[in-house]
N, C-alpha and C positions, 0 to 999 in steps of 0.2 A: 674562611667562608663568608663571614659577616663583612669583612673589609672588601671582598670582591663584589658583594651585592651593593655596597655603598658606592663603589666606583662605577658599577654598571648603571645605577640609578642616576648618578651625577652626569654620566655621558649621555644617557637618554634625555635628561632634562635639558642639557646643553643643546642637543640636536633639535629637540622639539621647540625650544625657545628661539633658536636661530631660524628655523623654518617659518615660525609664526611672525617673527620680526621682518623677514624678507617679504612675506605676503602682505603684511600690514603696510610696509613702505610702498609696495607696488600699488596697493589699493588707494592709499591716502595721498602720497606725495606726487606720484606721476601725474594725476589729473590736475594738481595744484602745487607746483614746486615750492611756493612760499611757506607751505606747511612744515617744511623741514626745520623751521625755527621754533616750532612748538616743543615744549619740554619732553612730552611723551615721544615725539618723533625723533628727537635727538638721542634719547636712550635706545629707541628701536634701531636707529642707524648704527649705534655702537654695537648692539647685539648682532645686527645683520652683517656688518663688516667683519666682526669676530668670526661668525659662522662661515662666511664665504671664504675668508682667509684660511680657516682651518680646513675647509673642504678641499680647496685647491692645493694647499700645502700637503695634506695627507695623500692626495692623489699623486702628486709629483714625487713625494718620498717613496710611495709604494712602487711607482714605475721604476725609480732608480734601484730599489732593492731587487725588483724582478729581473732587471737587466744584469745587475751585479751577480746574482746567483747563476744566471745563464753563462756569463763569462767565466765564472769559477768552474762550472762544469766542463767548459771548453778548455780548461787549464790556462786561461788567459788571466793569471792571478793578479798582476799589477793593475790591469784595467778593472778587474772585479773589485779589488780593494779600493781603488779610487772612487768607483761608483757607490760603494758602501759608505765611504767618508762623505760623499755628496749627499747621500740619502739621510745620513745622520745629521748633517748640517741643516738640510731643509727641514727635517723633522723638529730639531731643536729650535730653529728660528720660528717655525709655525707655533710651537708651544708657547714661546715667549710672546709672539705677536697676538695670540688668541687668548691670552689670559683675560677672562671676563672682568675680573677685578681691576686689572690695570687699565683696560680700555674704558671701563665705566668711570674710573677715577680721572682719566684724561678728559673725558667729556665734562665732568663736574668742575674741573679746574680751568675752564676756558676764561681766563682773566679778561679777555677782550669783551666778554659779554657782561661782566659785572657792572652794576649801576655806577654811572659817573654823573654827578649833579650837573645840570645845565647852568646853574648860577655859580658865581665865584664864592669862595669861602669868606666867612665873616662879613656878609652883607645881609643883615637881618631885614625881614619884612614882617609887618603886623605889629600888634600891641601886646607886650609881655603881661602875663597875669601872675598873681600870687602875692603873698605877704612880702616875699623877696621876688620881684617881678622877673620872670623868665628863669628862675632857679630850678635846676635839675640836680638831684643828689645822686652820686654813684658810690656805692659801697662794694668793695671787693675783698673777700677773705678766702684765700685759696684753701685754708684748713676747714672751711665750713662744709666742703664737699670732698668725700673720700671714695666715692663710688668708682668701681673699676668694672666696666662692662665685659672685659675679656676674662675676668675671674671674679664674677659677682658674689658678694656676700648678701644675699637677699635682693630686694628691689631698691632702686635709687631713692624712693620716697621714705624708706625706713630710717629710724634714728641712727643706726650704726653706720649709715652712709651719708646722712645729712645731719650735721650737729645742731641740735635744737638751741643750745645756749649761744652758739656763735651766730646762728640765724637771728635769734632774738636780739642780740646785741647790735647786729647790723641794722635791724629795723629800728631799734630805739634811737641810735645815732642818726639815722636817716630822717626820722621824724623830727628830731631836734634841728637838723639842718634845714628842713622845709619850713618849719613853723617858727624858728627863732627862739625856741624854749630850751630849757635845760632839764625839764622833767616831763614824763609822759602825760600827766594830767594837764599841765599848762600847754603842752604841744597840741593835744586834741582840742582843748578849749580855744586856742588860737584859730584852729581850722574851722571849728563850728562858728565862731564869731565872724570870721572873714566871710564864710558862706552866707550867713544871715544878713550881714551888711550888704552883700552883693544882691541878695534877694529883696532887700528893702524892708526886712523885718526889724532891723536895728542891731545894736551891739549887744547881742545876747548869745549865750552858749547853748549847749545841749539842754533841752528841757525834759525832765523825766516823763516817760511815756512815749516819746517820739521814736519812730521806727528807722532803723538803719538797714539798708540792703547792700550786700556785697556781690557785685557781678563778677564771678570767677569764670575763667575759661575752662569749663569742665568737660569739654568734648575731647576726652583723652584717647587719641588714636581713632581708628575706624571701628565699625561694629557697634555704633550707638553709645560710645563712651565707656565701653568696658575697658578695664585696666589692661594695658599692654606695656611690657617691661621697657620698651624702647621709645615710648611716646611721651612727649612733653606735656606736663600739666602743672597745676599749682603745687608748690611745695607745701605739704601739710604743716610743716614746722612754721612756715611764714604765716599761713592762715591762722594757726594757733596763736602766734604772737599778736596779730591784729585783734583777734577776738578777746584774748586775755586782757589787752589794754582796754577795750571797750567795756568789758565786764568789771574788771578790778579797778581800773583807774577812773573811767568816766562814770561808772555805776549804771550801765545799761543792762536791764534784765535780759537774760538769754532769749526769752520769747519775743523780744523786740528786735532781734538780729536775724536776718534772713540771708542765707547764702544760696544763690540760684544760678542756673543756666537752663533755660526752658528748652533748649535744643538737645539736651543730654540726658543720659542715664547717669545719675549722680554716682561717681565712683565710691566704692566702699572705703578705699584707703583715705578718702577725704572725710567721710562721716565718722568712721570708727573712733578716732581719737576723742571726739566730742561725746559720742554715745557711751563710751567707756570711761569718761572722765569722772572723777570722784565728786566734782562740784555740780550741784543740781542746775545751776544757771547754764553751765556748758551743755548739759544734756538737753536743755530747752531750746537751744539754737535751732532755727528752722532751716531745712534744706528743701529747696523747690526745684523740680526737674520736669522733663517731658513725661506726660501722663501715659504714653504708650508703654514705657518700660515698667510701669507698675502693674501690668497685667500678669496673670499667672503667678509664678513664684516670686515675682517682684513686689507683690502687694504689701503695703505698709512700710516699704523701705524709706520713702521720703514723701513729701507733699506734692500733689499734682499741681502743675501750673494752671493759672486761669488767665483768660484773655480779658482785656478792657476795651470794649468796642466803642467807648466814649472817648478814647484817646488815640485818634488817628494822626499819623505822621504825614505832613504835607510836603511831599518831595518836589523839588524845583523841576525835575524831569517828570512830567505828568504821566509818562508811560510806566513809571514806578509808582503804583497806586494801591489802595486797598490794604495797607499794612498798618498795624496798630501796636501799641505798647502792651505789655502784660501787667497784671496787677502787682507783681513784685516791684515794678518800677513806680507805678502811679500811686500805690498806697504807702510808699516809703516817704520819709521826710528828708533823708540824706542817702547818698550813694557813695560807695567806694568801688572804683574800677580796678580790679585785680586781674592782671593778665600775664602772659608769658612773652618772651622775645623769640619770635620764630620767623623763618622765611615762609613764603607761601607760593605754591605753584602757579597761582593765577594773579594774586594781588601783590606779589613781590615780598611783602612782609605782612604779618598779622599781629597787631599789638593792641593798643587800647581801643581804637576806633572799631576795628572788626570784631572786637570782643562783644560789641553790642548786638551782633547777630543773634545771640542767645537771649535777647530781650524783646523780640517781636513775635507777633501773631499774624498769620496770613489766612484769613477765613476761606479762601478758595482752595486751599490745600485739603482736598477731600479725604475722608477716612480710607478710601479704597487704595490710596497711594501706599505702596509697601514693596520696596525692592531691596532686599538685604539690609544694608547699613543706612539707607536713606530714612529721612525723618517724616513723621506723619502727624496727623491731628492739627496741622497748621502752626505748630509751635516751632520757632526758630527757622533757619534756612531750609528750603525745600527745592531740591535740584531736579525734580522730575516733572512730568506732565500731569494734568488732572485726569479725571476719569473719562473725559471726552478727547483726550490727546492734545489739549492746548498747553503751551508752555506756561509753567507757573510764573506768577508775577515776580517771584524772587529772582528769576532769570534777568529781569530788568535791572535789578540791583547789581547782579554780576556784570552785566554789560557796562555799567557805569564805574566799575572798579578794576577792570582788566588792564594791567600795565604793560603786557606784552602779548603777542598772538598766543592764543590758548585754545586747546581743544580738550573736551571732556566728554566721555561717553554719555553721561546723563544730561549735561548742559548743552552740548553742541559746540560749534565754533564761535569763539568770541575774539574779535580783533582788538589789538591794542588801542587804548584810548590815548589820544595825543595830549600834549600839554595844553593848558588853557581850555580844557573841556570840563564839563560838569562831573562832579564826584559826589555820590550819595552819602559818603561818610560825613561830609560837612552837615548835611541835613540831620543825620543821626546824632552827632555830637552837639549840634547847635540847638536842638529842640529843648525848650525850657524844662521838660521833665528830666533831662540829662544835664544840660548846661547849668541850671540853677541849683540842682541838688547834689552834684558830685563835689565832695569835699577833698578827695585825694585820688590821684592816679598812681598805681603801684605796678611796676613791671618786674615780675619774678624772672630773673635771668640766672638762677642757680644752675639750671640745665637748659641753655638756649638750644634751639633746633634749627637746622639748615632748611627744614620745611615743616609743615604743620603737624606731621605725624611721626617725627623722629628727633630725639635728642642727639646732639653731636658734640664731639670734642673740637676745639679750635686750634689752628696753628698759632694764632696770635696769643693764645694762652698756653703755649708750649705743649700742645697736644692734650690738654686737660679740659675739663668742663669749665664754663665761664664763671660759675660761683659768684655771681654779682647781683646787686639789687639797685634798681633805679626808682626814684620817686619825684613827683612834682605836683603842683597845683595847676600848671600850665600844660595841657595835654598836647598842644602843638609842639611846644619846646621839647617835651619828653619824647614824643615820637621822632622828632628830628634827630635827637641824640641817639636813639636806638637805631634809626636808619643808618647813621654814620658808623655805629658799631657793626651792624650787619654787613654793610658794603665794604668794610675794611678786612673782612675775613675771606680769603680766597676760596675756601670750601663752600661758601654760600652762593657762588656764581651761577649755579644752575637755575636758581629761583629768583635771587635778588638782582634783577636786571629789568630794563625797560623804563617806563616813566613812573618810577617808584614814588617820588615825592610830589606828584601833581596835586594830590589831595591836600598836602600841607601848604602849598602855595594858595590853593583855593580857600582853605580854612583861615590862614593867617590874614588874608585880605578879603574875608567874607563880605565886608561892606562894599567892596569894589573889586571883585575877583577877576583874574585874568580872563576867565571864560565869559564874563559879562552876564552870567546867570544871577538872578535875584533869589537868594536863599532866604526863606521864611518858613521853616518847618513847623513852627508853632502857630502859624497864621496870626501873628501879632500885628500891632499897629505899625511897626517899622520892621524892615528887613534886619537880618543879622548884622552885628558888628564883628570885628575881628575876634576870633576864638583863641588867639595866642600868637606867639612869635616863632618864626621859622628862620633858620640859617644852618649852614654846615660848618664844621670845625676846620681849622687850618691844616691839620694832619693827624694821622693816628698816633704818631709819637708824641706830639705836643698836646693834643686834645684841648685846644683853646678856642673859646667862642668870644664874641665881641665884648661881653661884660668882663670876661677874664682878662682881656687885653686892654680894657678901658677905651675901646674905640667906638662903642655903640651901645644902644639900649636893646640888645637882643638877648641871647641865652647866656646864663652863667652856669658852668659845670662846677658843682660843689663836691669835691672829693672827700668822702668820709674816711677818717682814720680809725679803722676797726680795732686797732691795738690799744686804744685808750680805755683803761679801766674795764677790761673784758670781764673780769670776775667780780667787780665792785658790787653789782646788784645782788649777786647770789650770796656774797659774804656778809652783807650788812642788812639784809631784809629783817624787819621787825614785825612780829606778830601783834596784831591789834584786834580788838573786838569792839564794835559799836552796837550796843543793845537797844531794843525797842524802848522808846520813851514811855513814861507813865505820869499821870494818866493819859490814855489815848483812846478815844478822842478827849480833848480838853477844851476849856473855854478861856483860861487866862494864862496861868503859868504851868509849864510841864518840865519834867526832869529827864535828862538824857544820860544814861550810864555808859561808861566805856572802860576798857582796861588795856594796859600795855605790858608786854613782857620785859621791856627794858626802857630806860630813859630815852626820850627823843623829843624833838620839836614837833608840835602839832598845830593844825589850823582847823577850827570847827566853824562852819558857817551855815546859814539857813538860806534857802532859795525858794522863789515862788515857782508857779507852774510853767512860766516862760523861761526858766533857767536864769533869772536875774538874782544876783546875790543881794538880799535885803538886810542882812545883819550878820556880823562876825561875832561869834560867842567866845572864841579863844584863839590866840595866836601867841603861843609861848612854849617854853620847854617844860616838860612834865616828867616826873619820876615814874619808874615802873610801879605797877599795882592797879587797883580798881579805883575809878574816879567817877564823879558825877558833875554835870553842869546843867544849869537851869536856863530856860528861855521864857521871858515875859512877852507873850504875844498879845497883850491886851489891846494895843493900838492897831493891830492888823485885822482885816476882815476874815470872816469864816472861809474855810476852804482847805485845800490840800497844799502842804509845804514839804520841803525836803531838807533834811539835815545831812550835811556831808562833812566827814572827818578825813583829814589828809595828814600823813606824816612827812617828815623832812626827806625821807628816801623815796617818796612818791606813791606810797600805798594809799588807797582811797576806800572808804566804806560809806554807804548811804542808807538812810532809813526814811520812811514816809511818815509825816506828821499830819493828823487830822484835827483841825481846829473848828469847834462849833461856835455859835454866837456867844 
């Protein structure tokens, strides 16, 4: 009985979907045939063709059966049997042709539509950025991901499906590859120093008290960011690896670290590992999201976003106006852009640049705006009209990013932007609040998605999840590599097509872009310079860029060997304790106690408030046990200093020292 009800519901759903698709095509495509290229129309067309084929096939098969039974009653058995065979043949063919799954799969695999770059491979444009200019690291460990959607053991984001140790190792080795270091502390120190030199601050590292914001793409699926099993989002194991490094290696207090996405309801699966962590610093990490979702039973879940109306973004297209940064951006000293690798129904792909959607505030987005899953209170993208029925200004940003003809019920019709036209993503990434503060771009591709709301397995990965991690200091190079990955996967063809890399050409040549637009989002004395280097690889099989080939100063794809020393860190970790100095405050000499569980090499140094190392107290091998070391600060002025202890396996502990006159 239950099986019969399920079949009846399935048939009813199929018929209703077919009728709706036919009506939708008649209303939308007949008046304007070019709309058939829109993704939604292509799916509707598949549904409509399926339904019409089923309707006619069923009618013909029924007619054959009717005639067959009539002939059998007339004792014309051979003709009756022939008609039954024909009826069965038509019916079987109809079932085969009207498989919704197969028709939809055929639409998705239209390889003629998938993005093909207009420029030749290995022809870089722009100026490469980074300690290793243009370097993009790629780590792939197939054993890091074991999730099976067809027979799930919990959710993809849980530890039994995503191995924390393998993810952590992939991140550590990728950081080494980007920074040129061999330890986590030195790697982060190199990144901070590179950023500060670029900002004109000088060759200084992280200074205690400085704030770090991590912009994560936390809009997990529809419905305001609520967790959905098939939606791509940040892998919590990767976020934990990043924050563990910042707390344990760099010595950043948890309260100085903010994870934010002001367009989203912060997912519980992202926050829970930190709120339940045994370490107080992890519990102090700040999570900032859209204030609307803090109403009712959401109260107290995370911190409400705040706008900064002193930080306006000056878009080169003046029709995109009245948009500001949020305080999570402007009050931070450094940024980390942590995003996913996903296709996008409108923009082709959504990676690092579009991740900044969740960093803006649009004051014209009035509180009255509220339609199911759309966003309100002005934070993040807003795809609906204001209370007077006027299009929201964010629609202007959409117009400047559409890579193929697109229609959305909330946004309306958006025609494809041609090459050599303005793209607002250049303004977002080139603004000094982003350009000067971002120390690292990280693309979480453990579960890549063929579109923004769905994780997908890839043919190129033998039908498995991508289980990869990409990192760079050059955002243009990083997105160029990710675009090459996305366009090489046949199942991405439905969304990854059109003028996908127009913005990359504009960003790489921001000082003299193909569009001729003058980009100056920070209203600085001079327009933007190149934001990075862009090129395409020679092939999916070779995956080589100009620096790999030694033919140009473009991108270098640096492949991380995840098999090297996978368990080293966990087998050799040494427990150490750095205790508070005494006396504290002090005026001349102070004593700093510490202890080790086993013999190891240590380095103890003192830093000023700008992060400059002013004195090294120890750099030697020390036996296990309790120890003390003294610092004579007589020649230094009064103020706050920091003592940092580091072991040879990369563990770091930091304490604050207060010197009086």
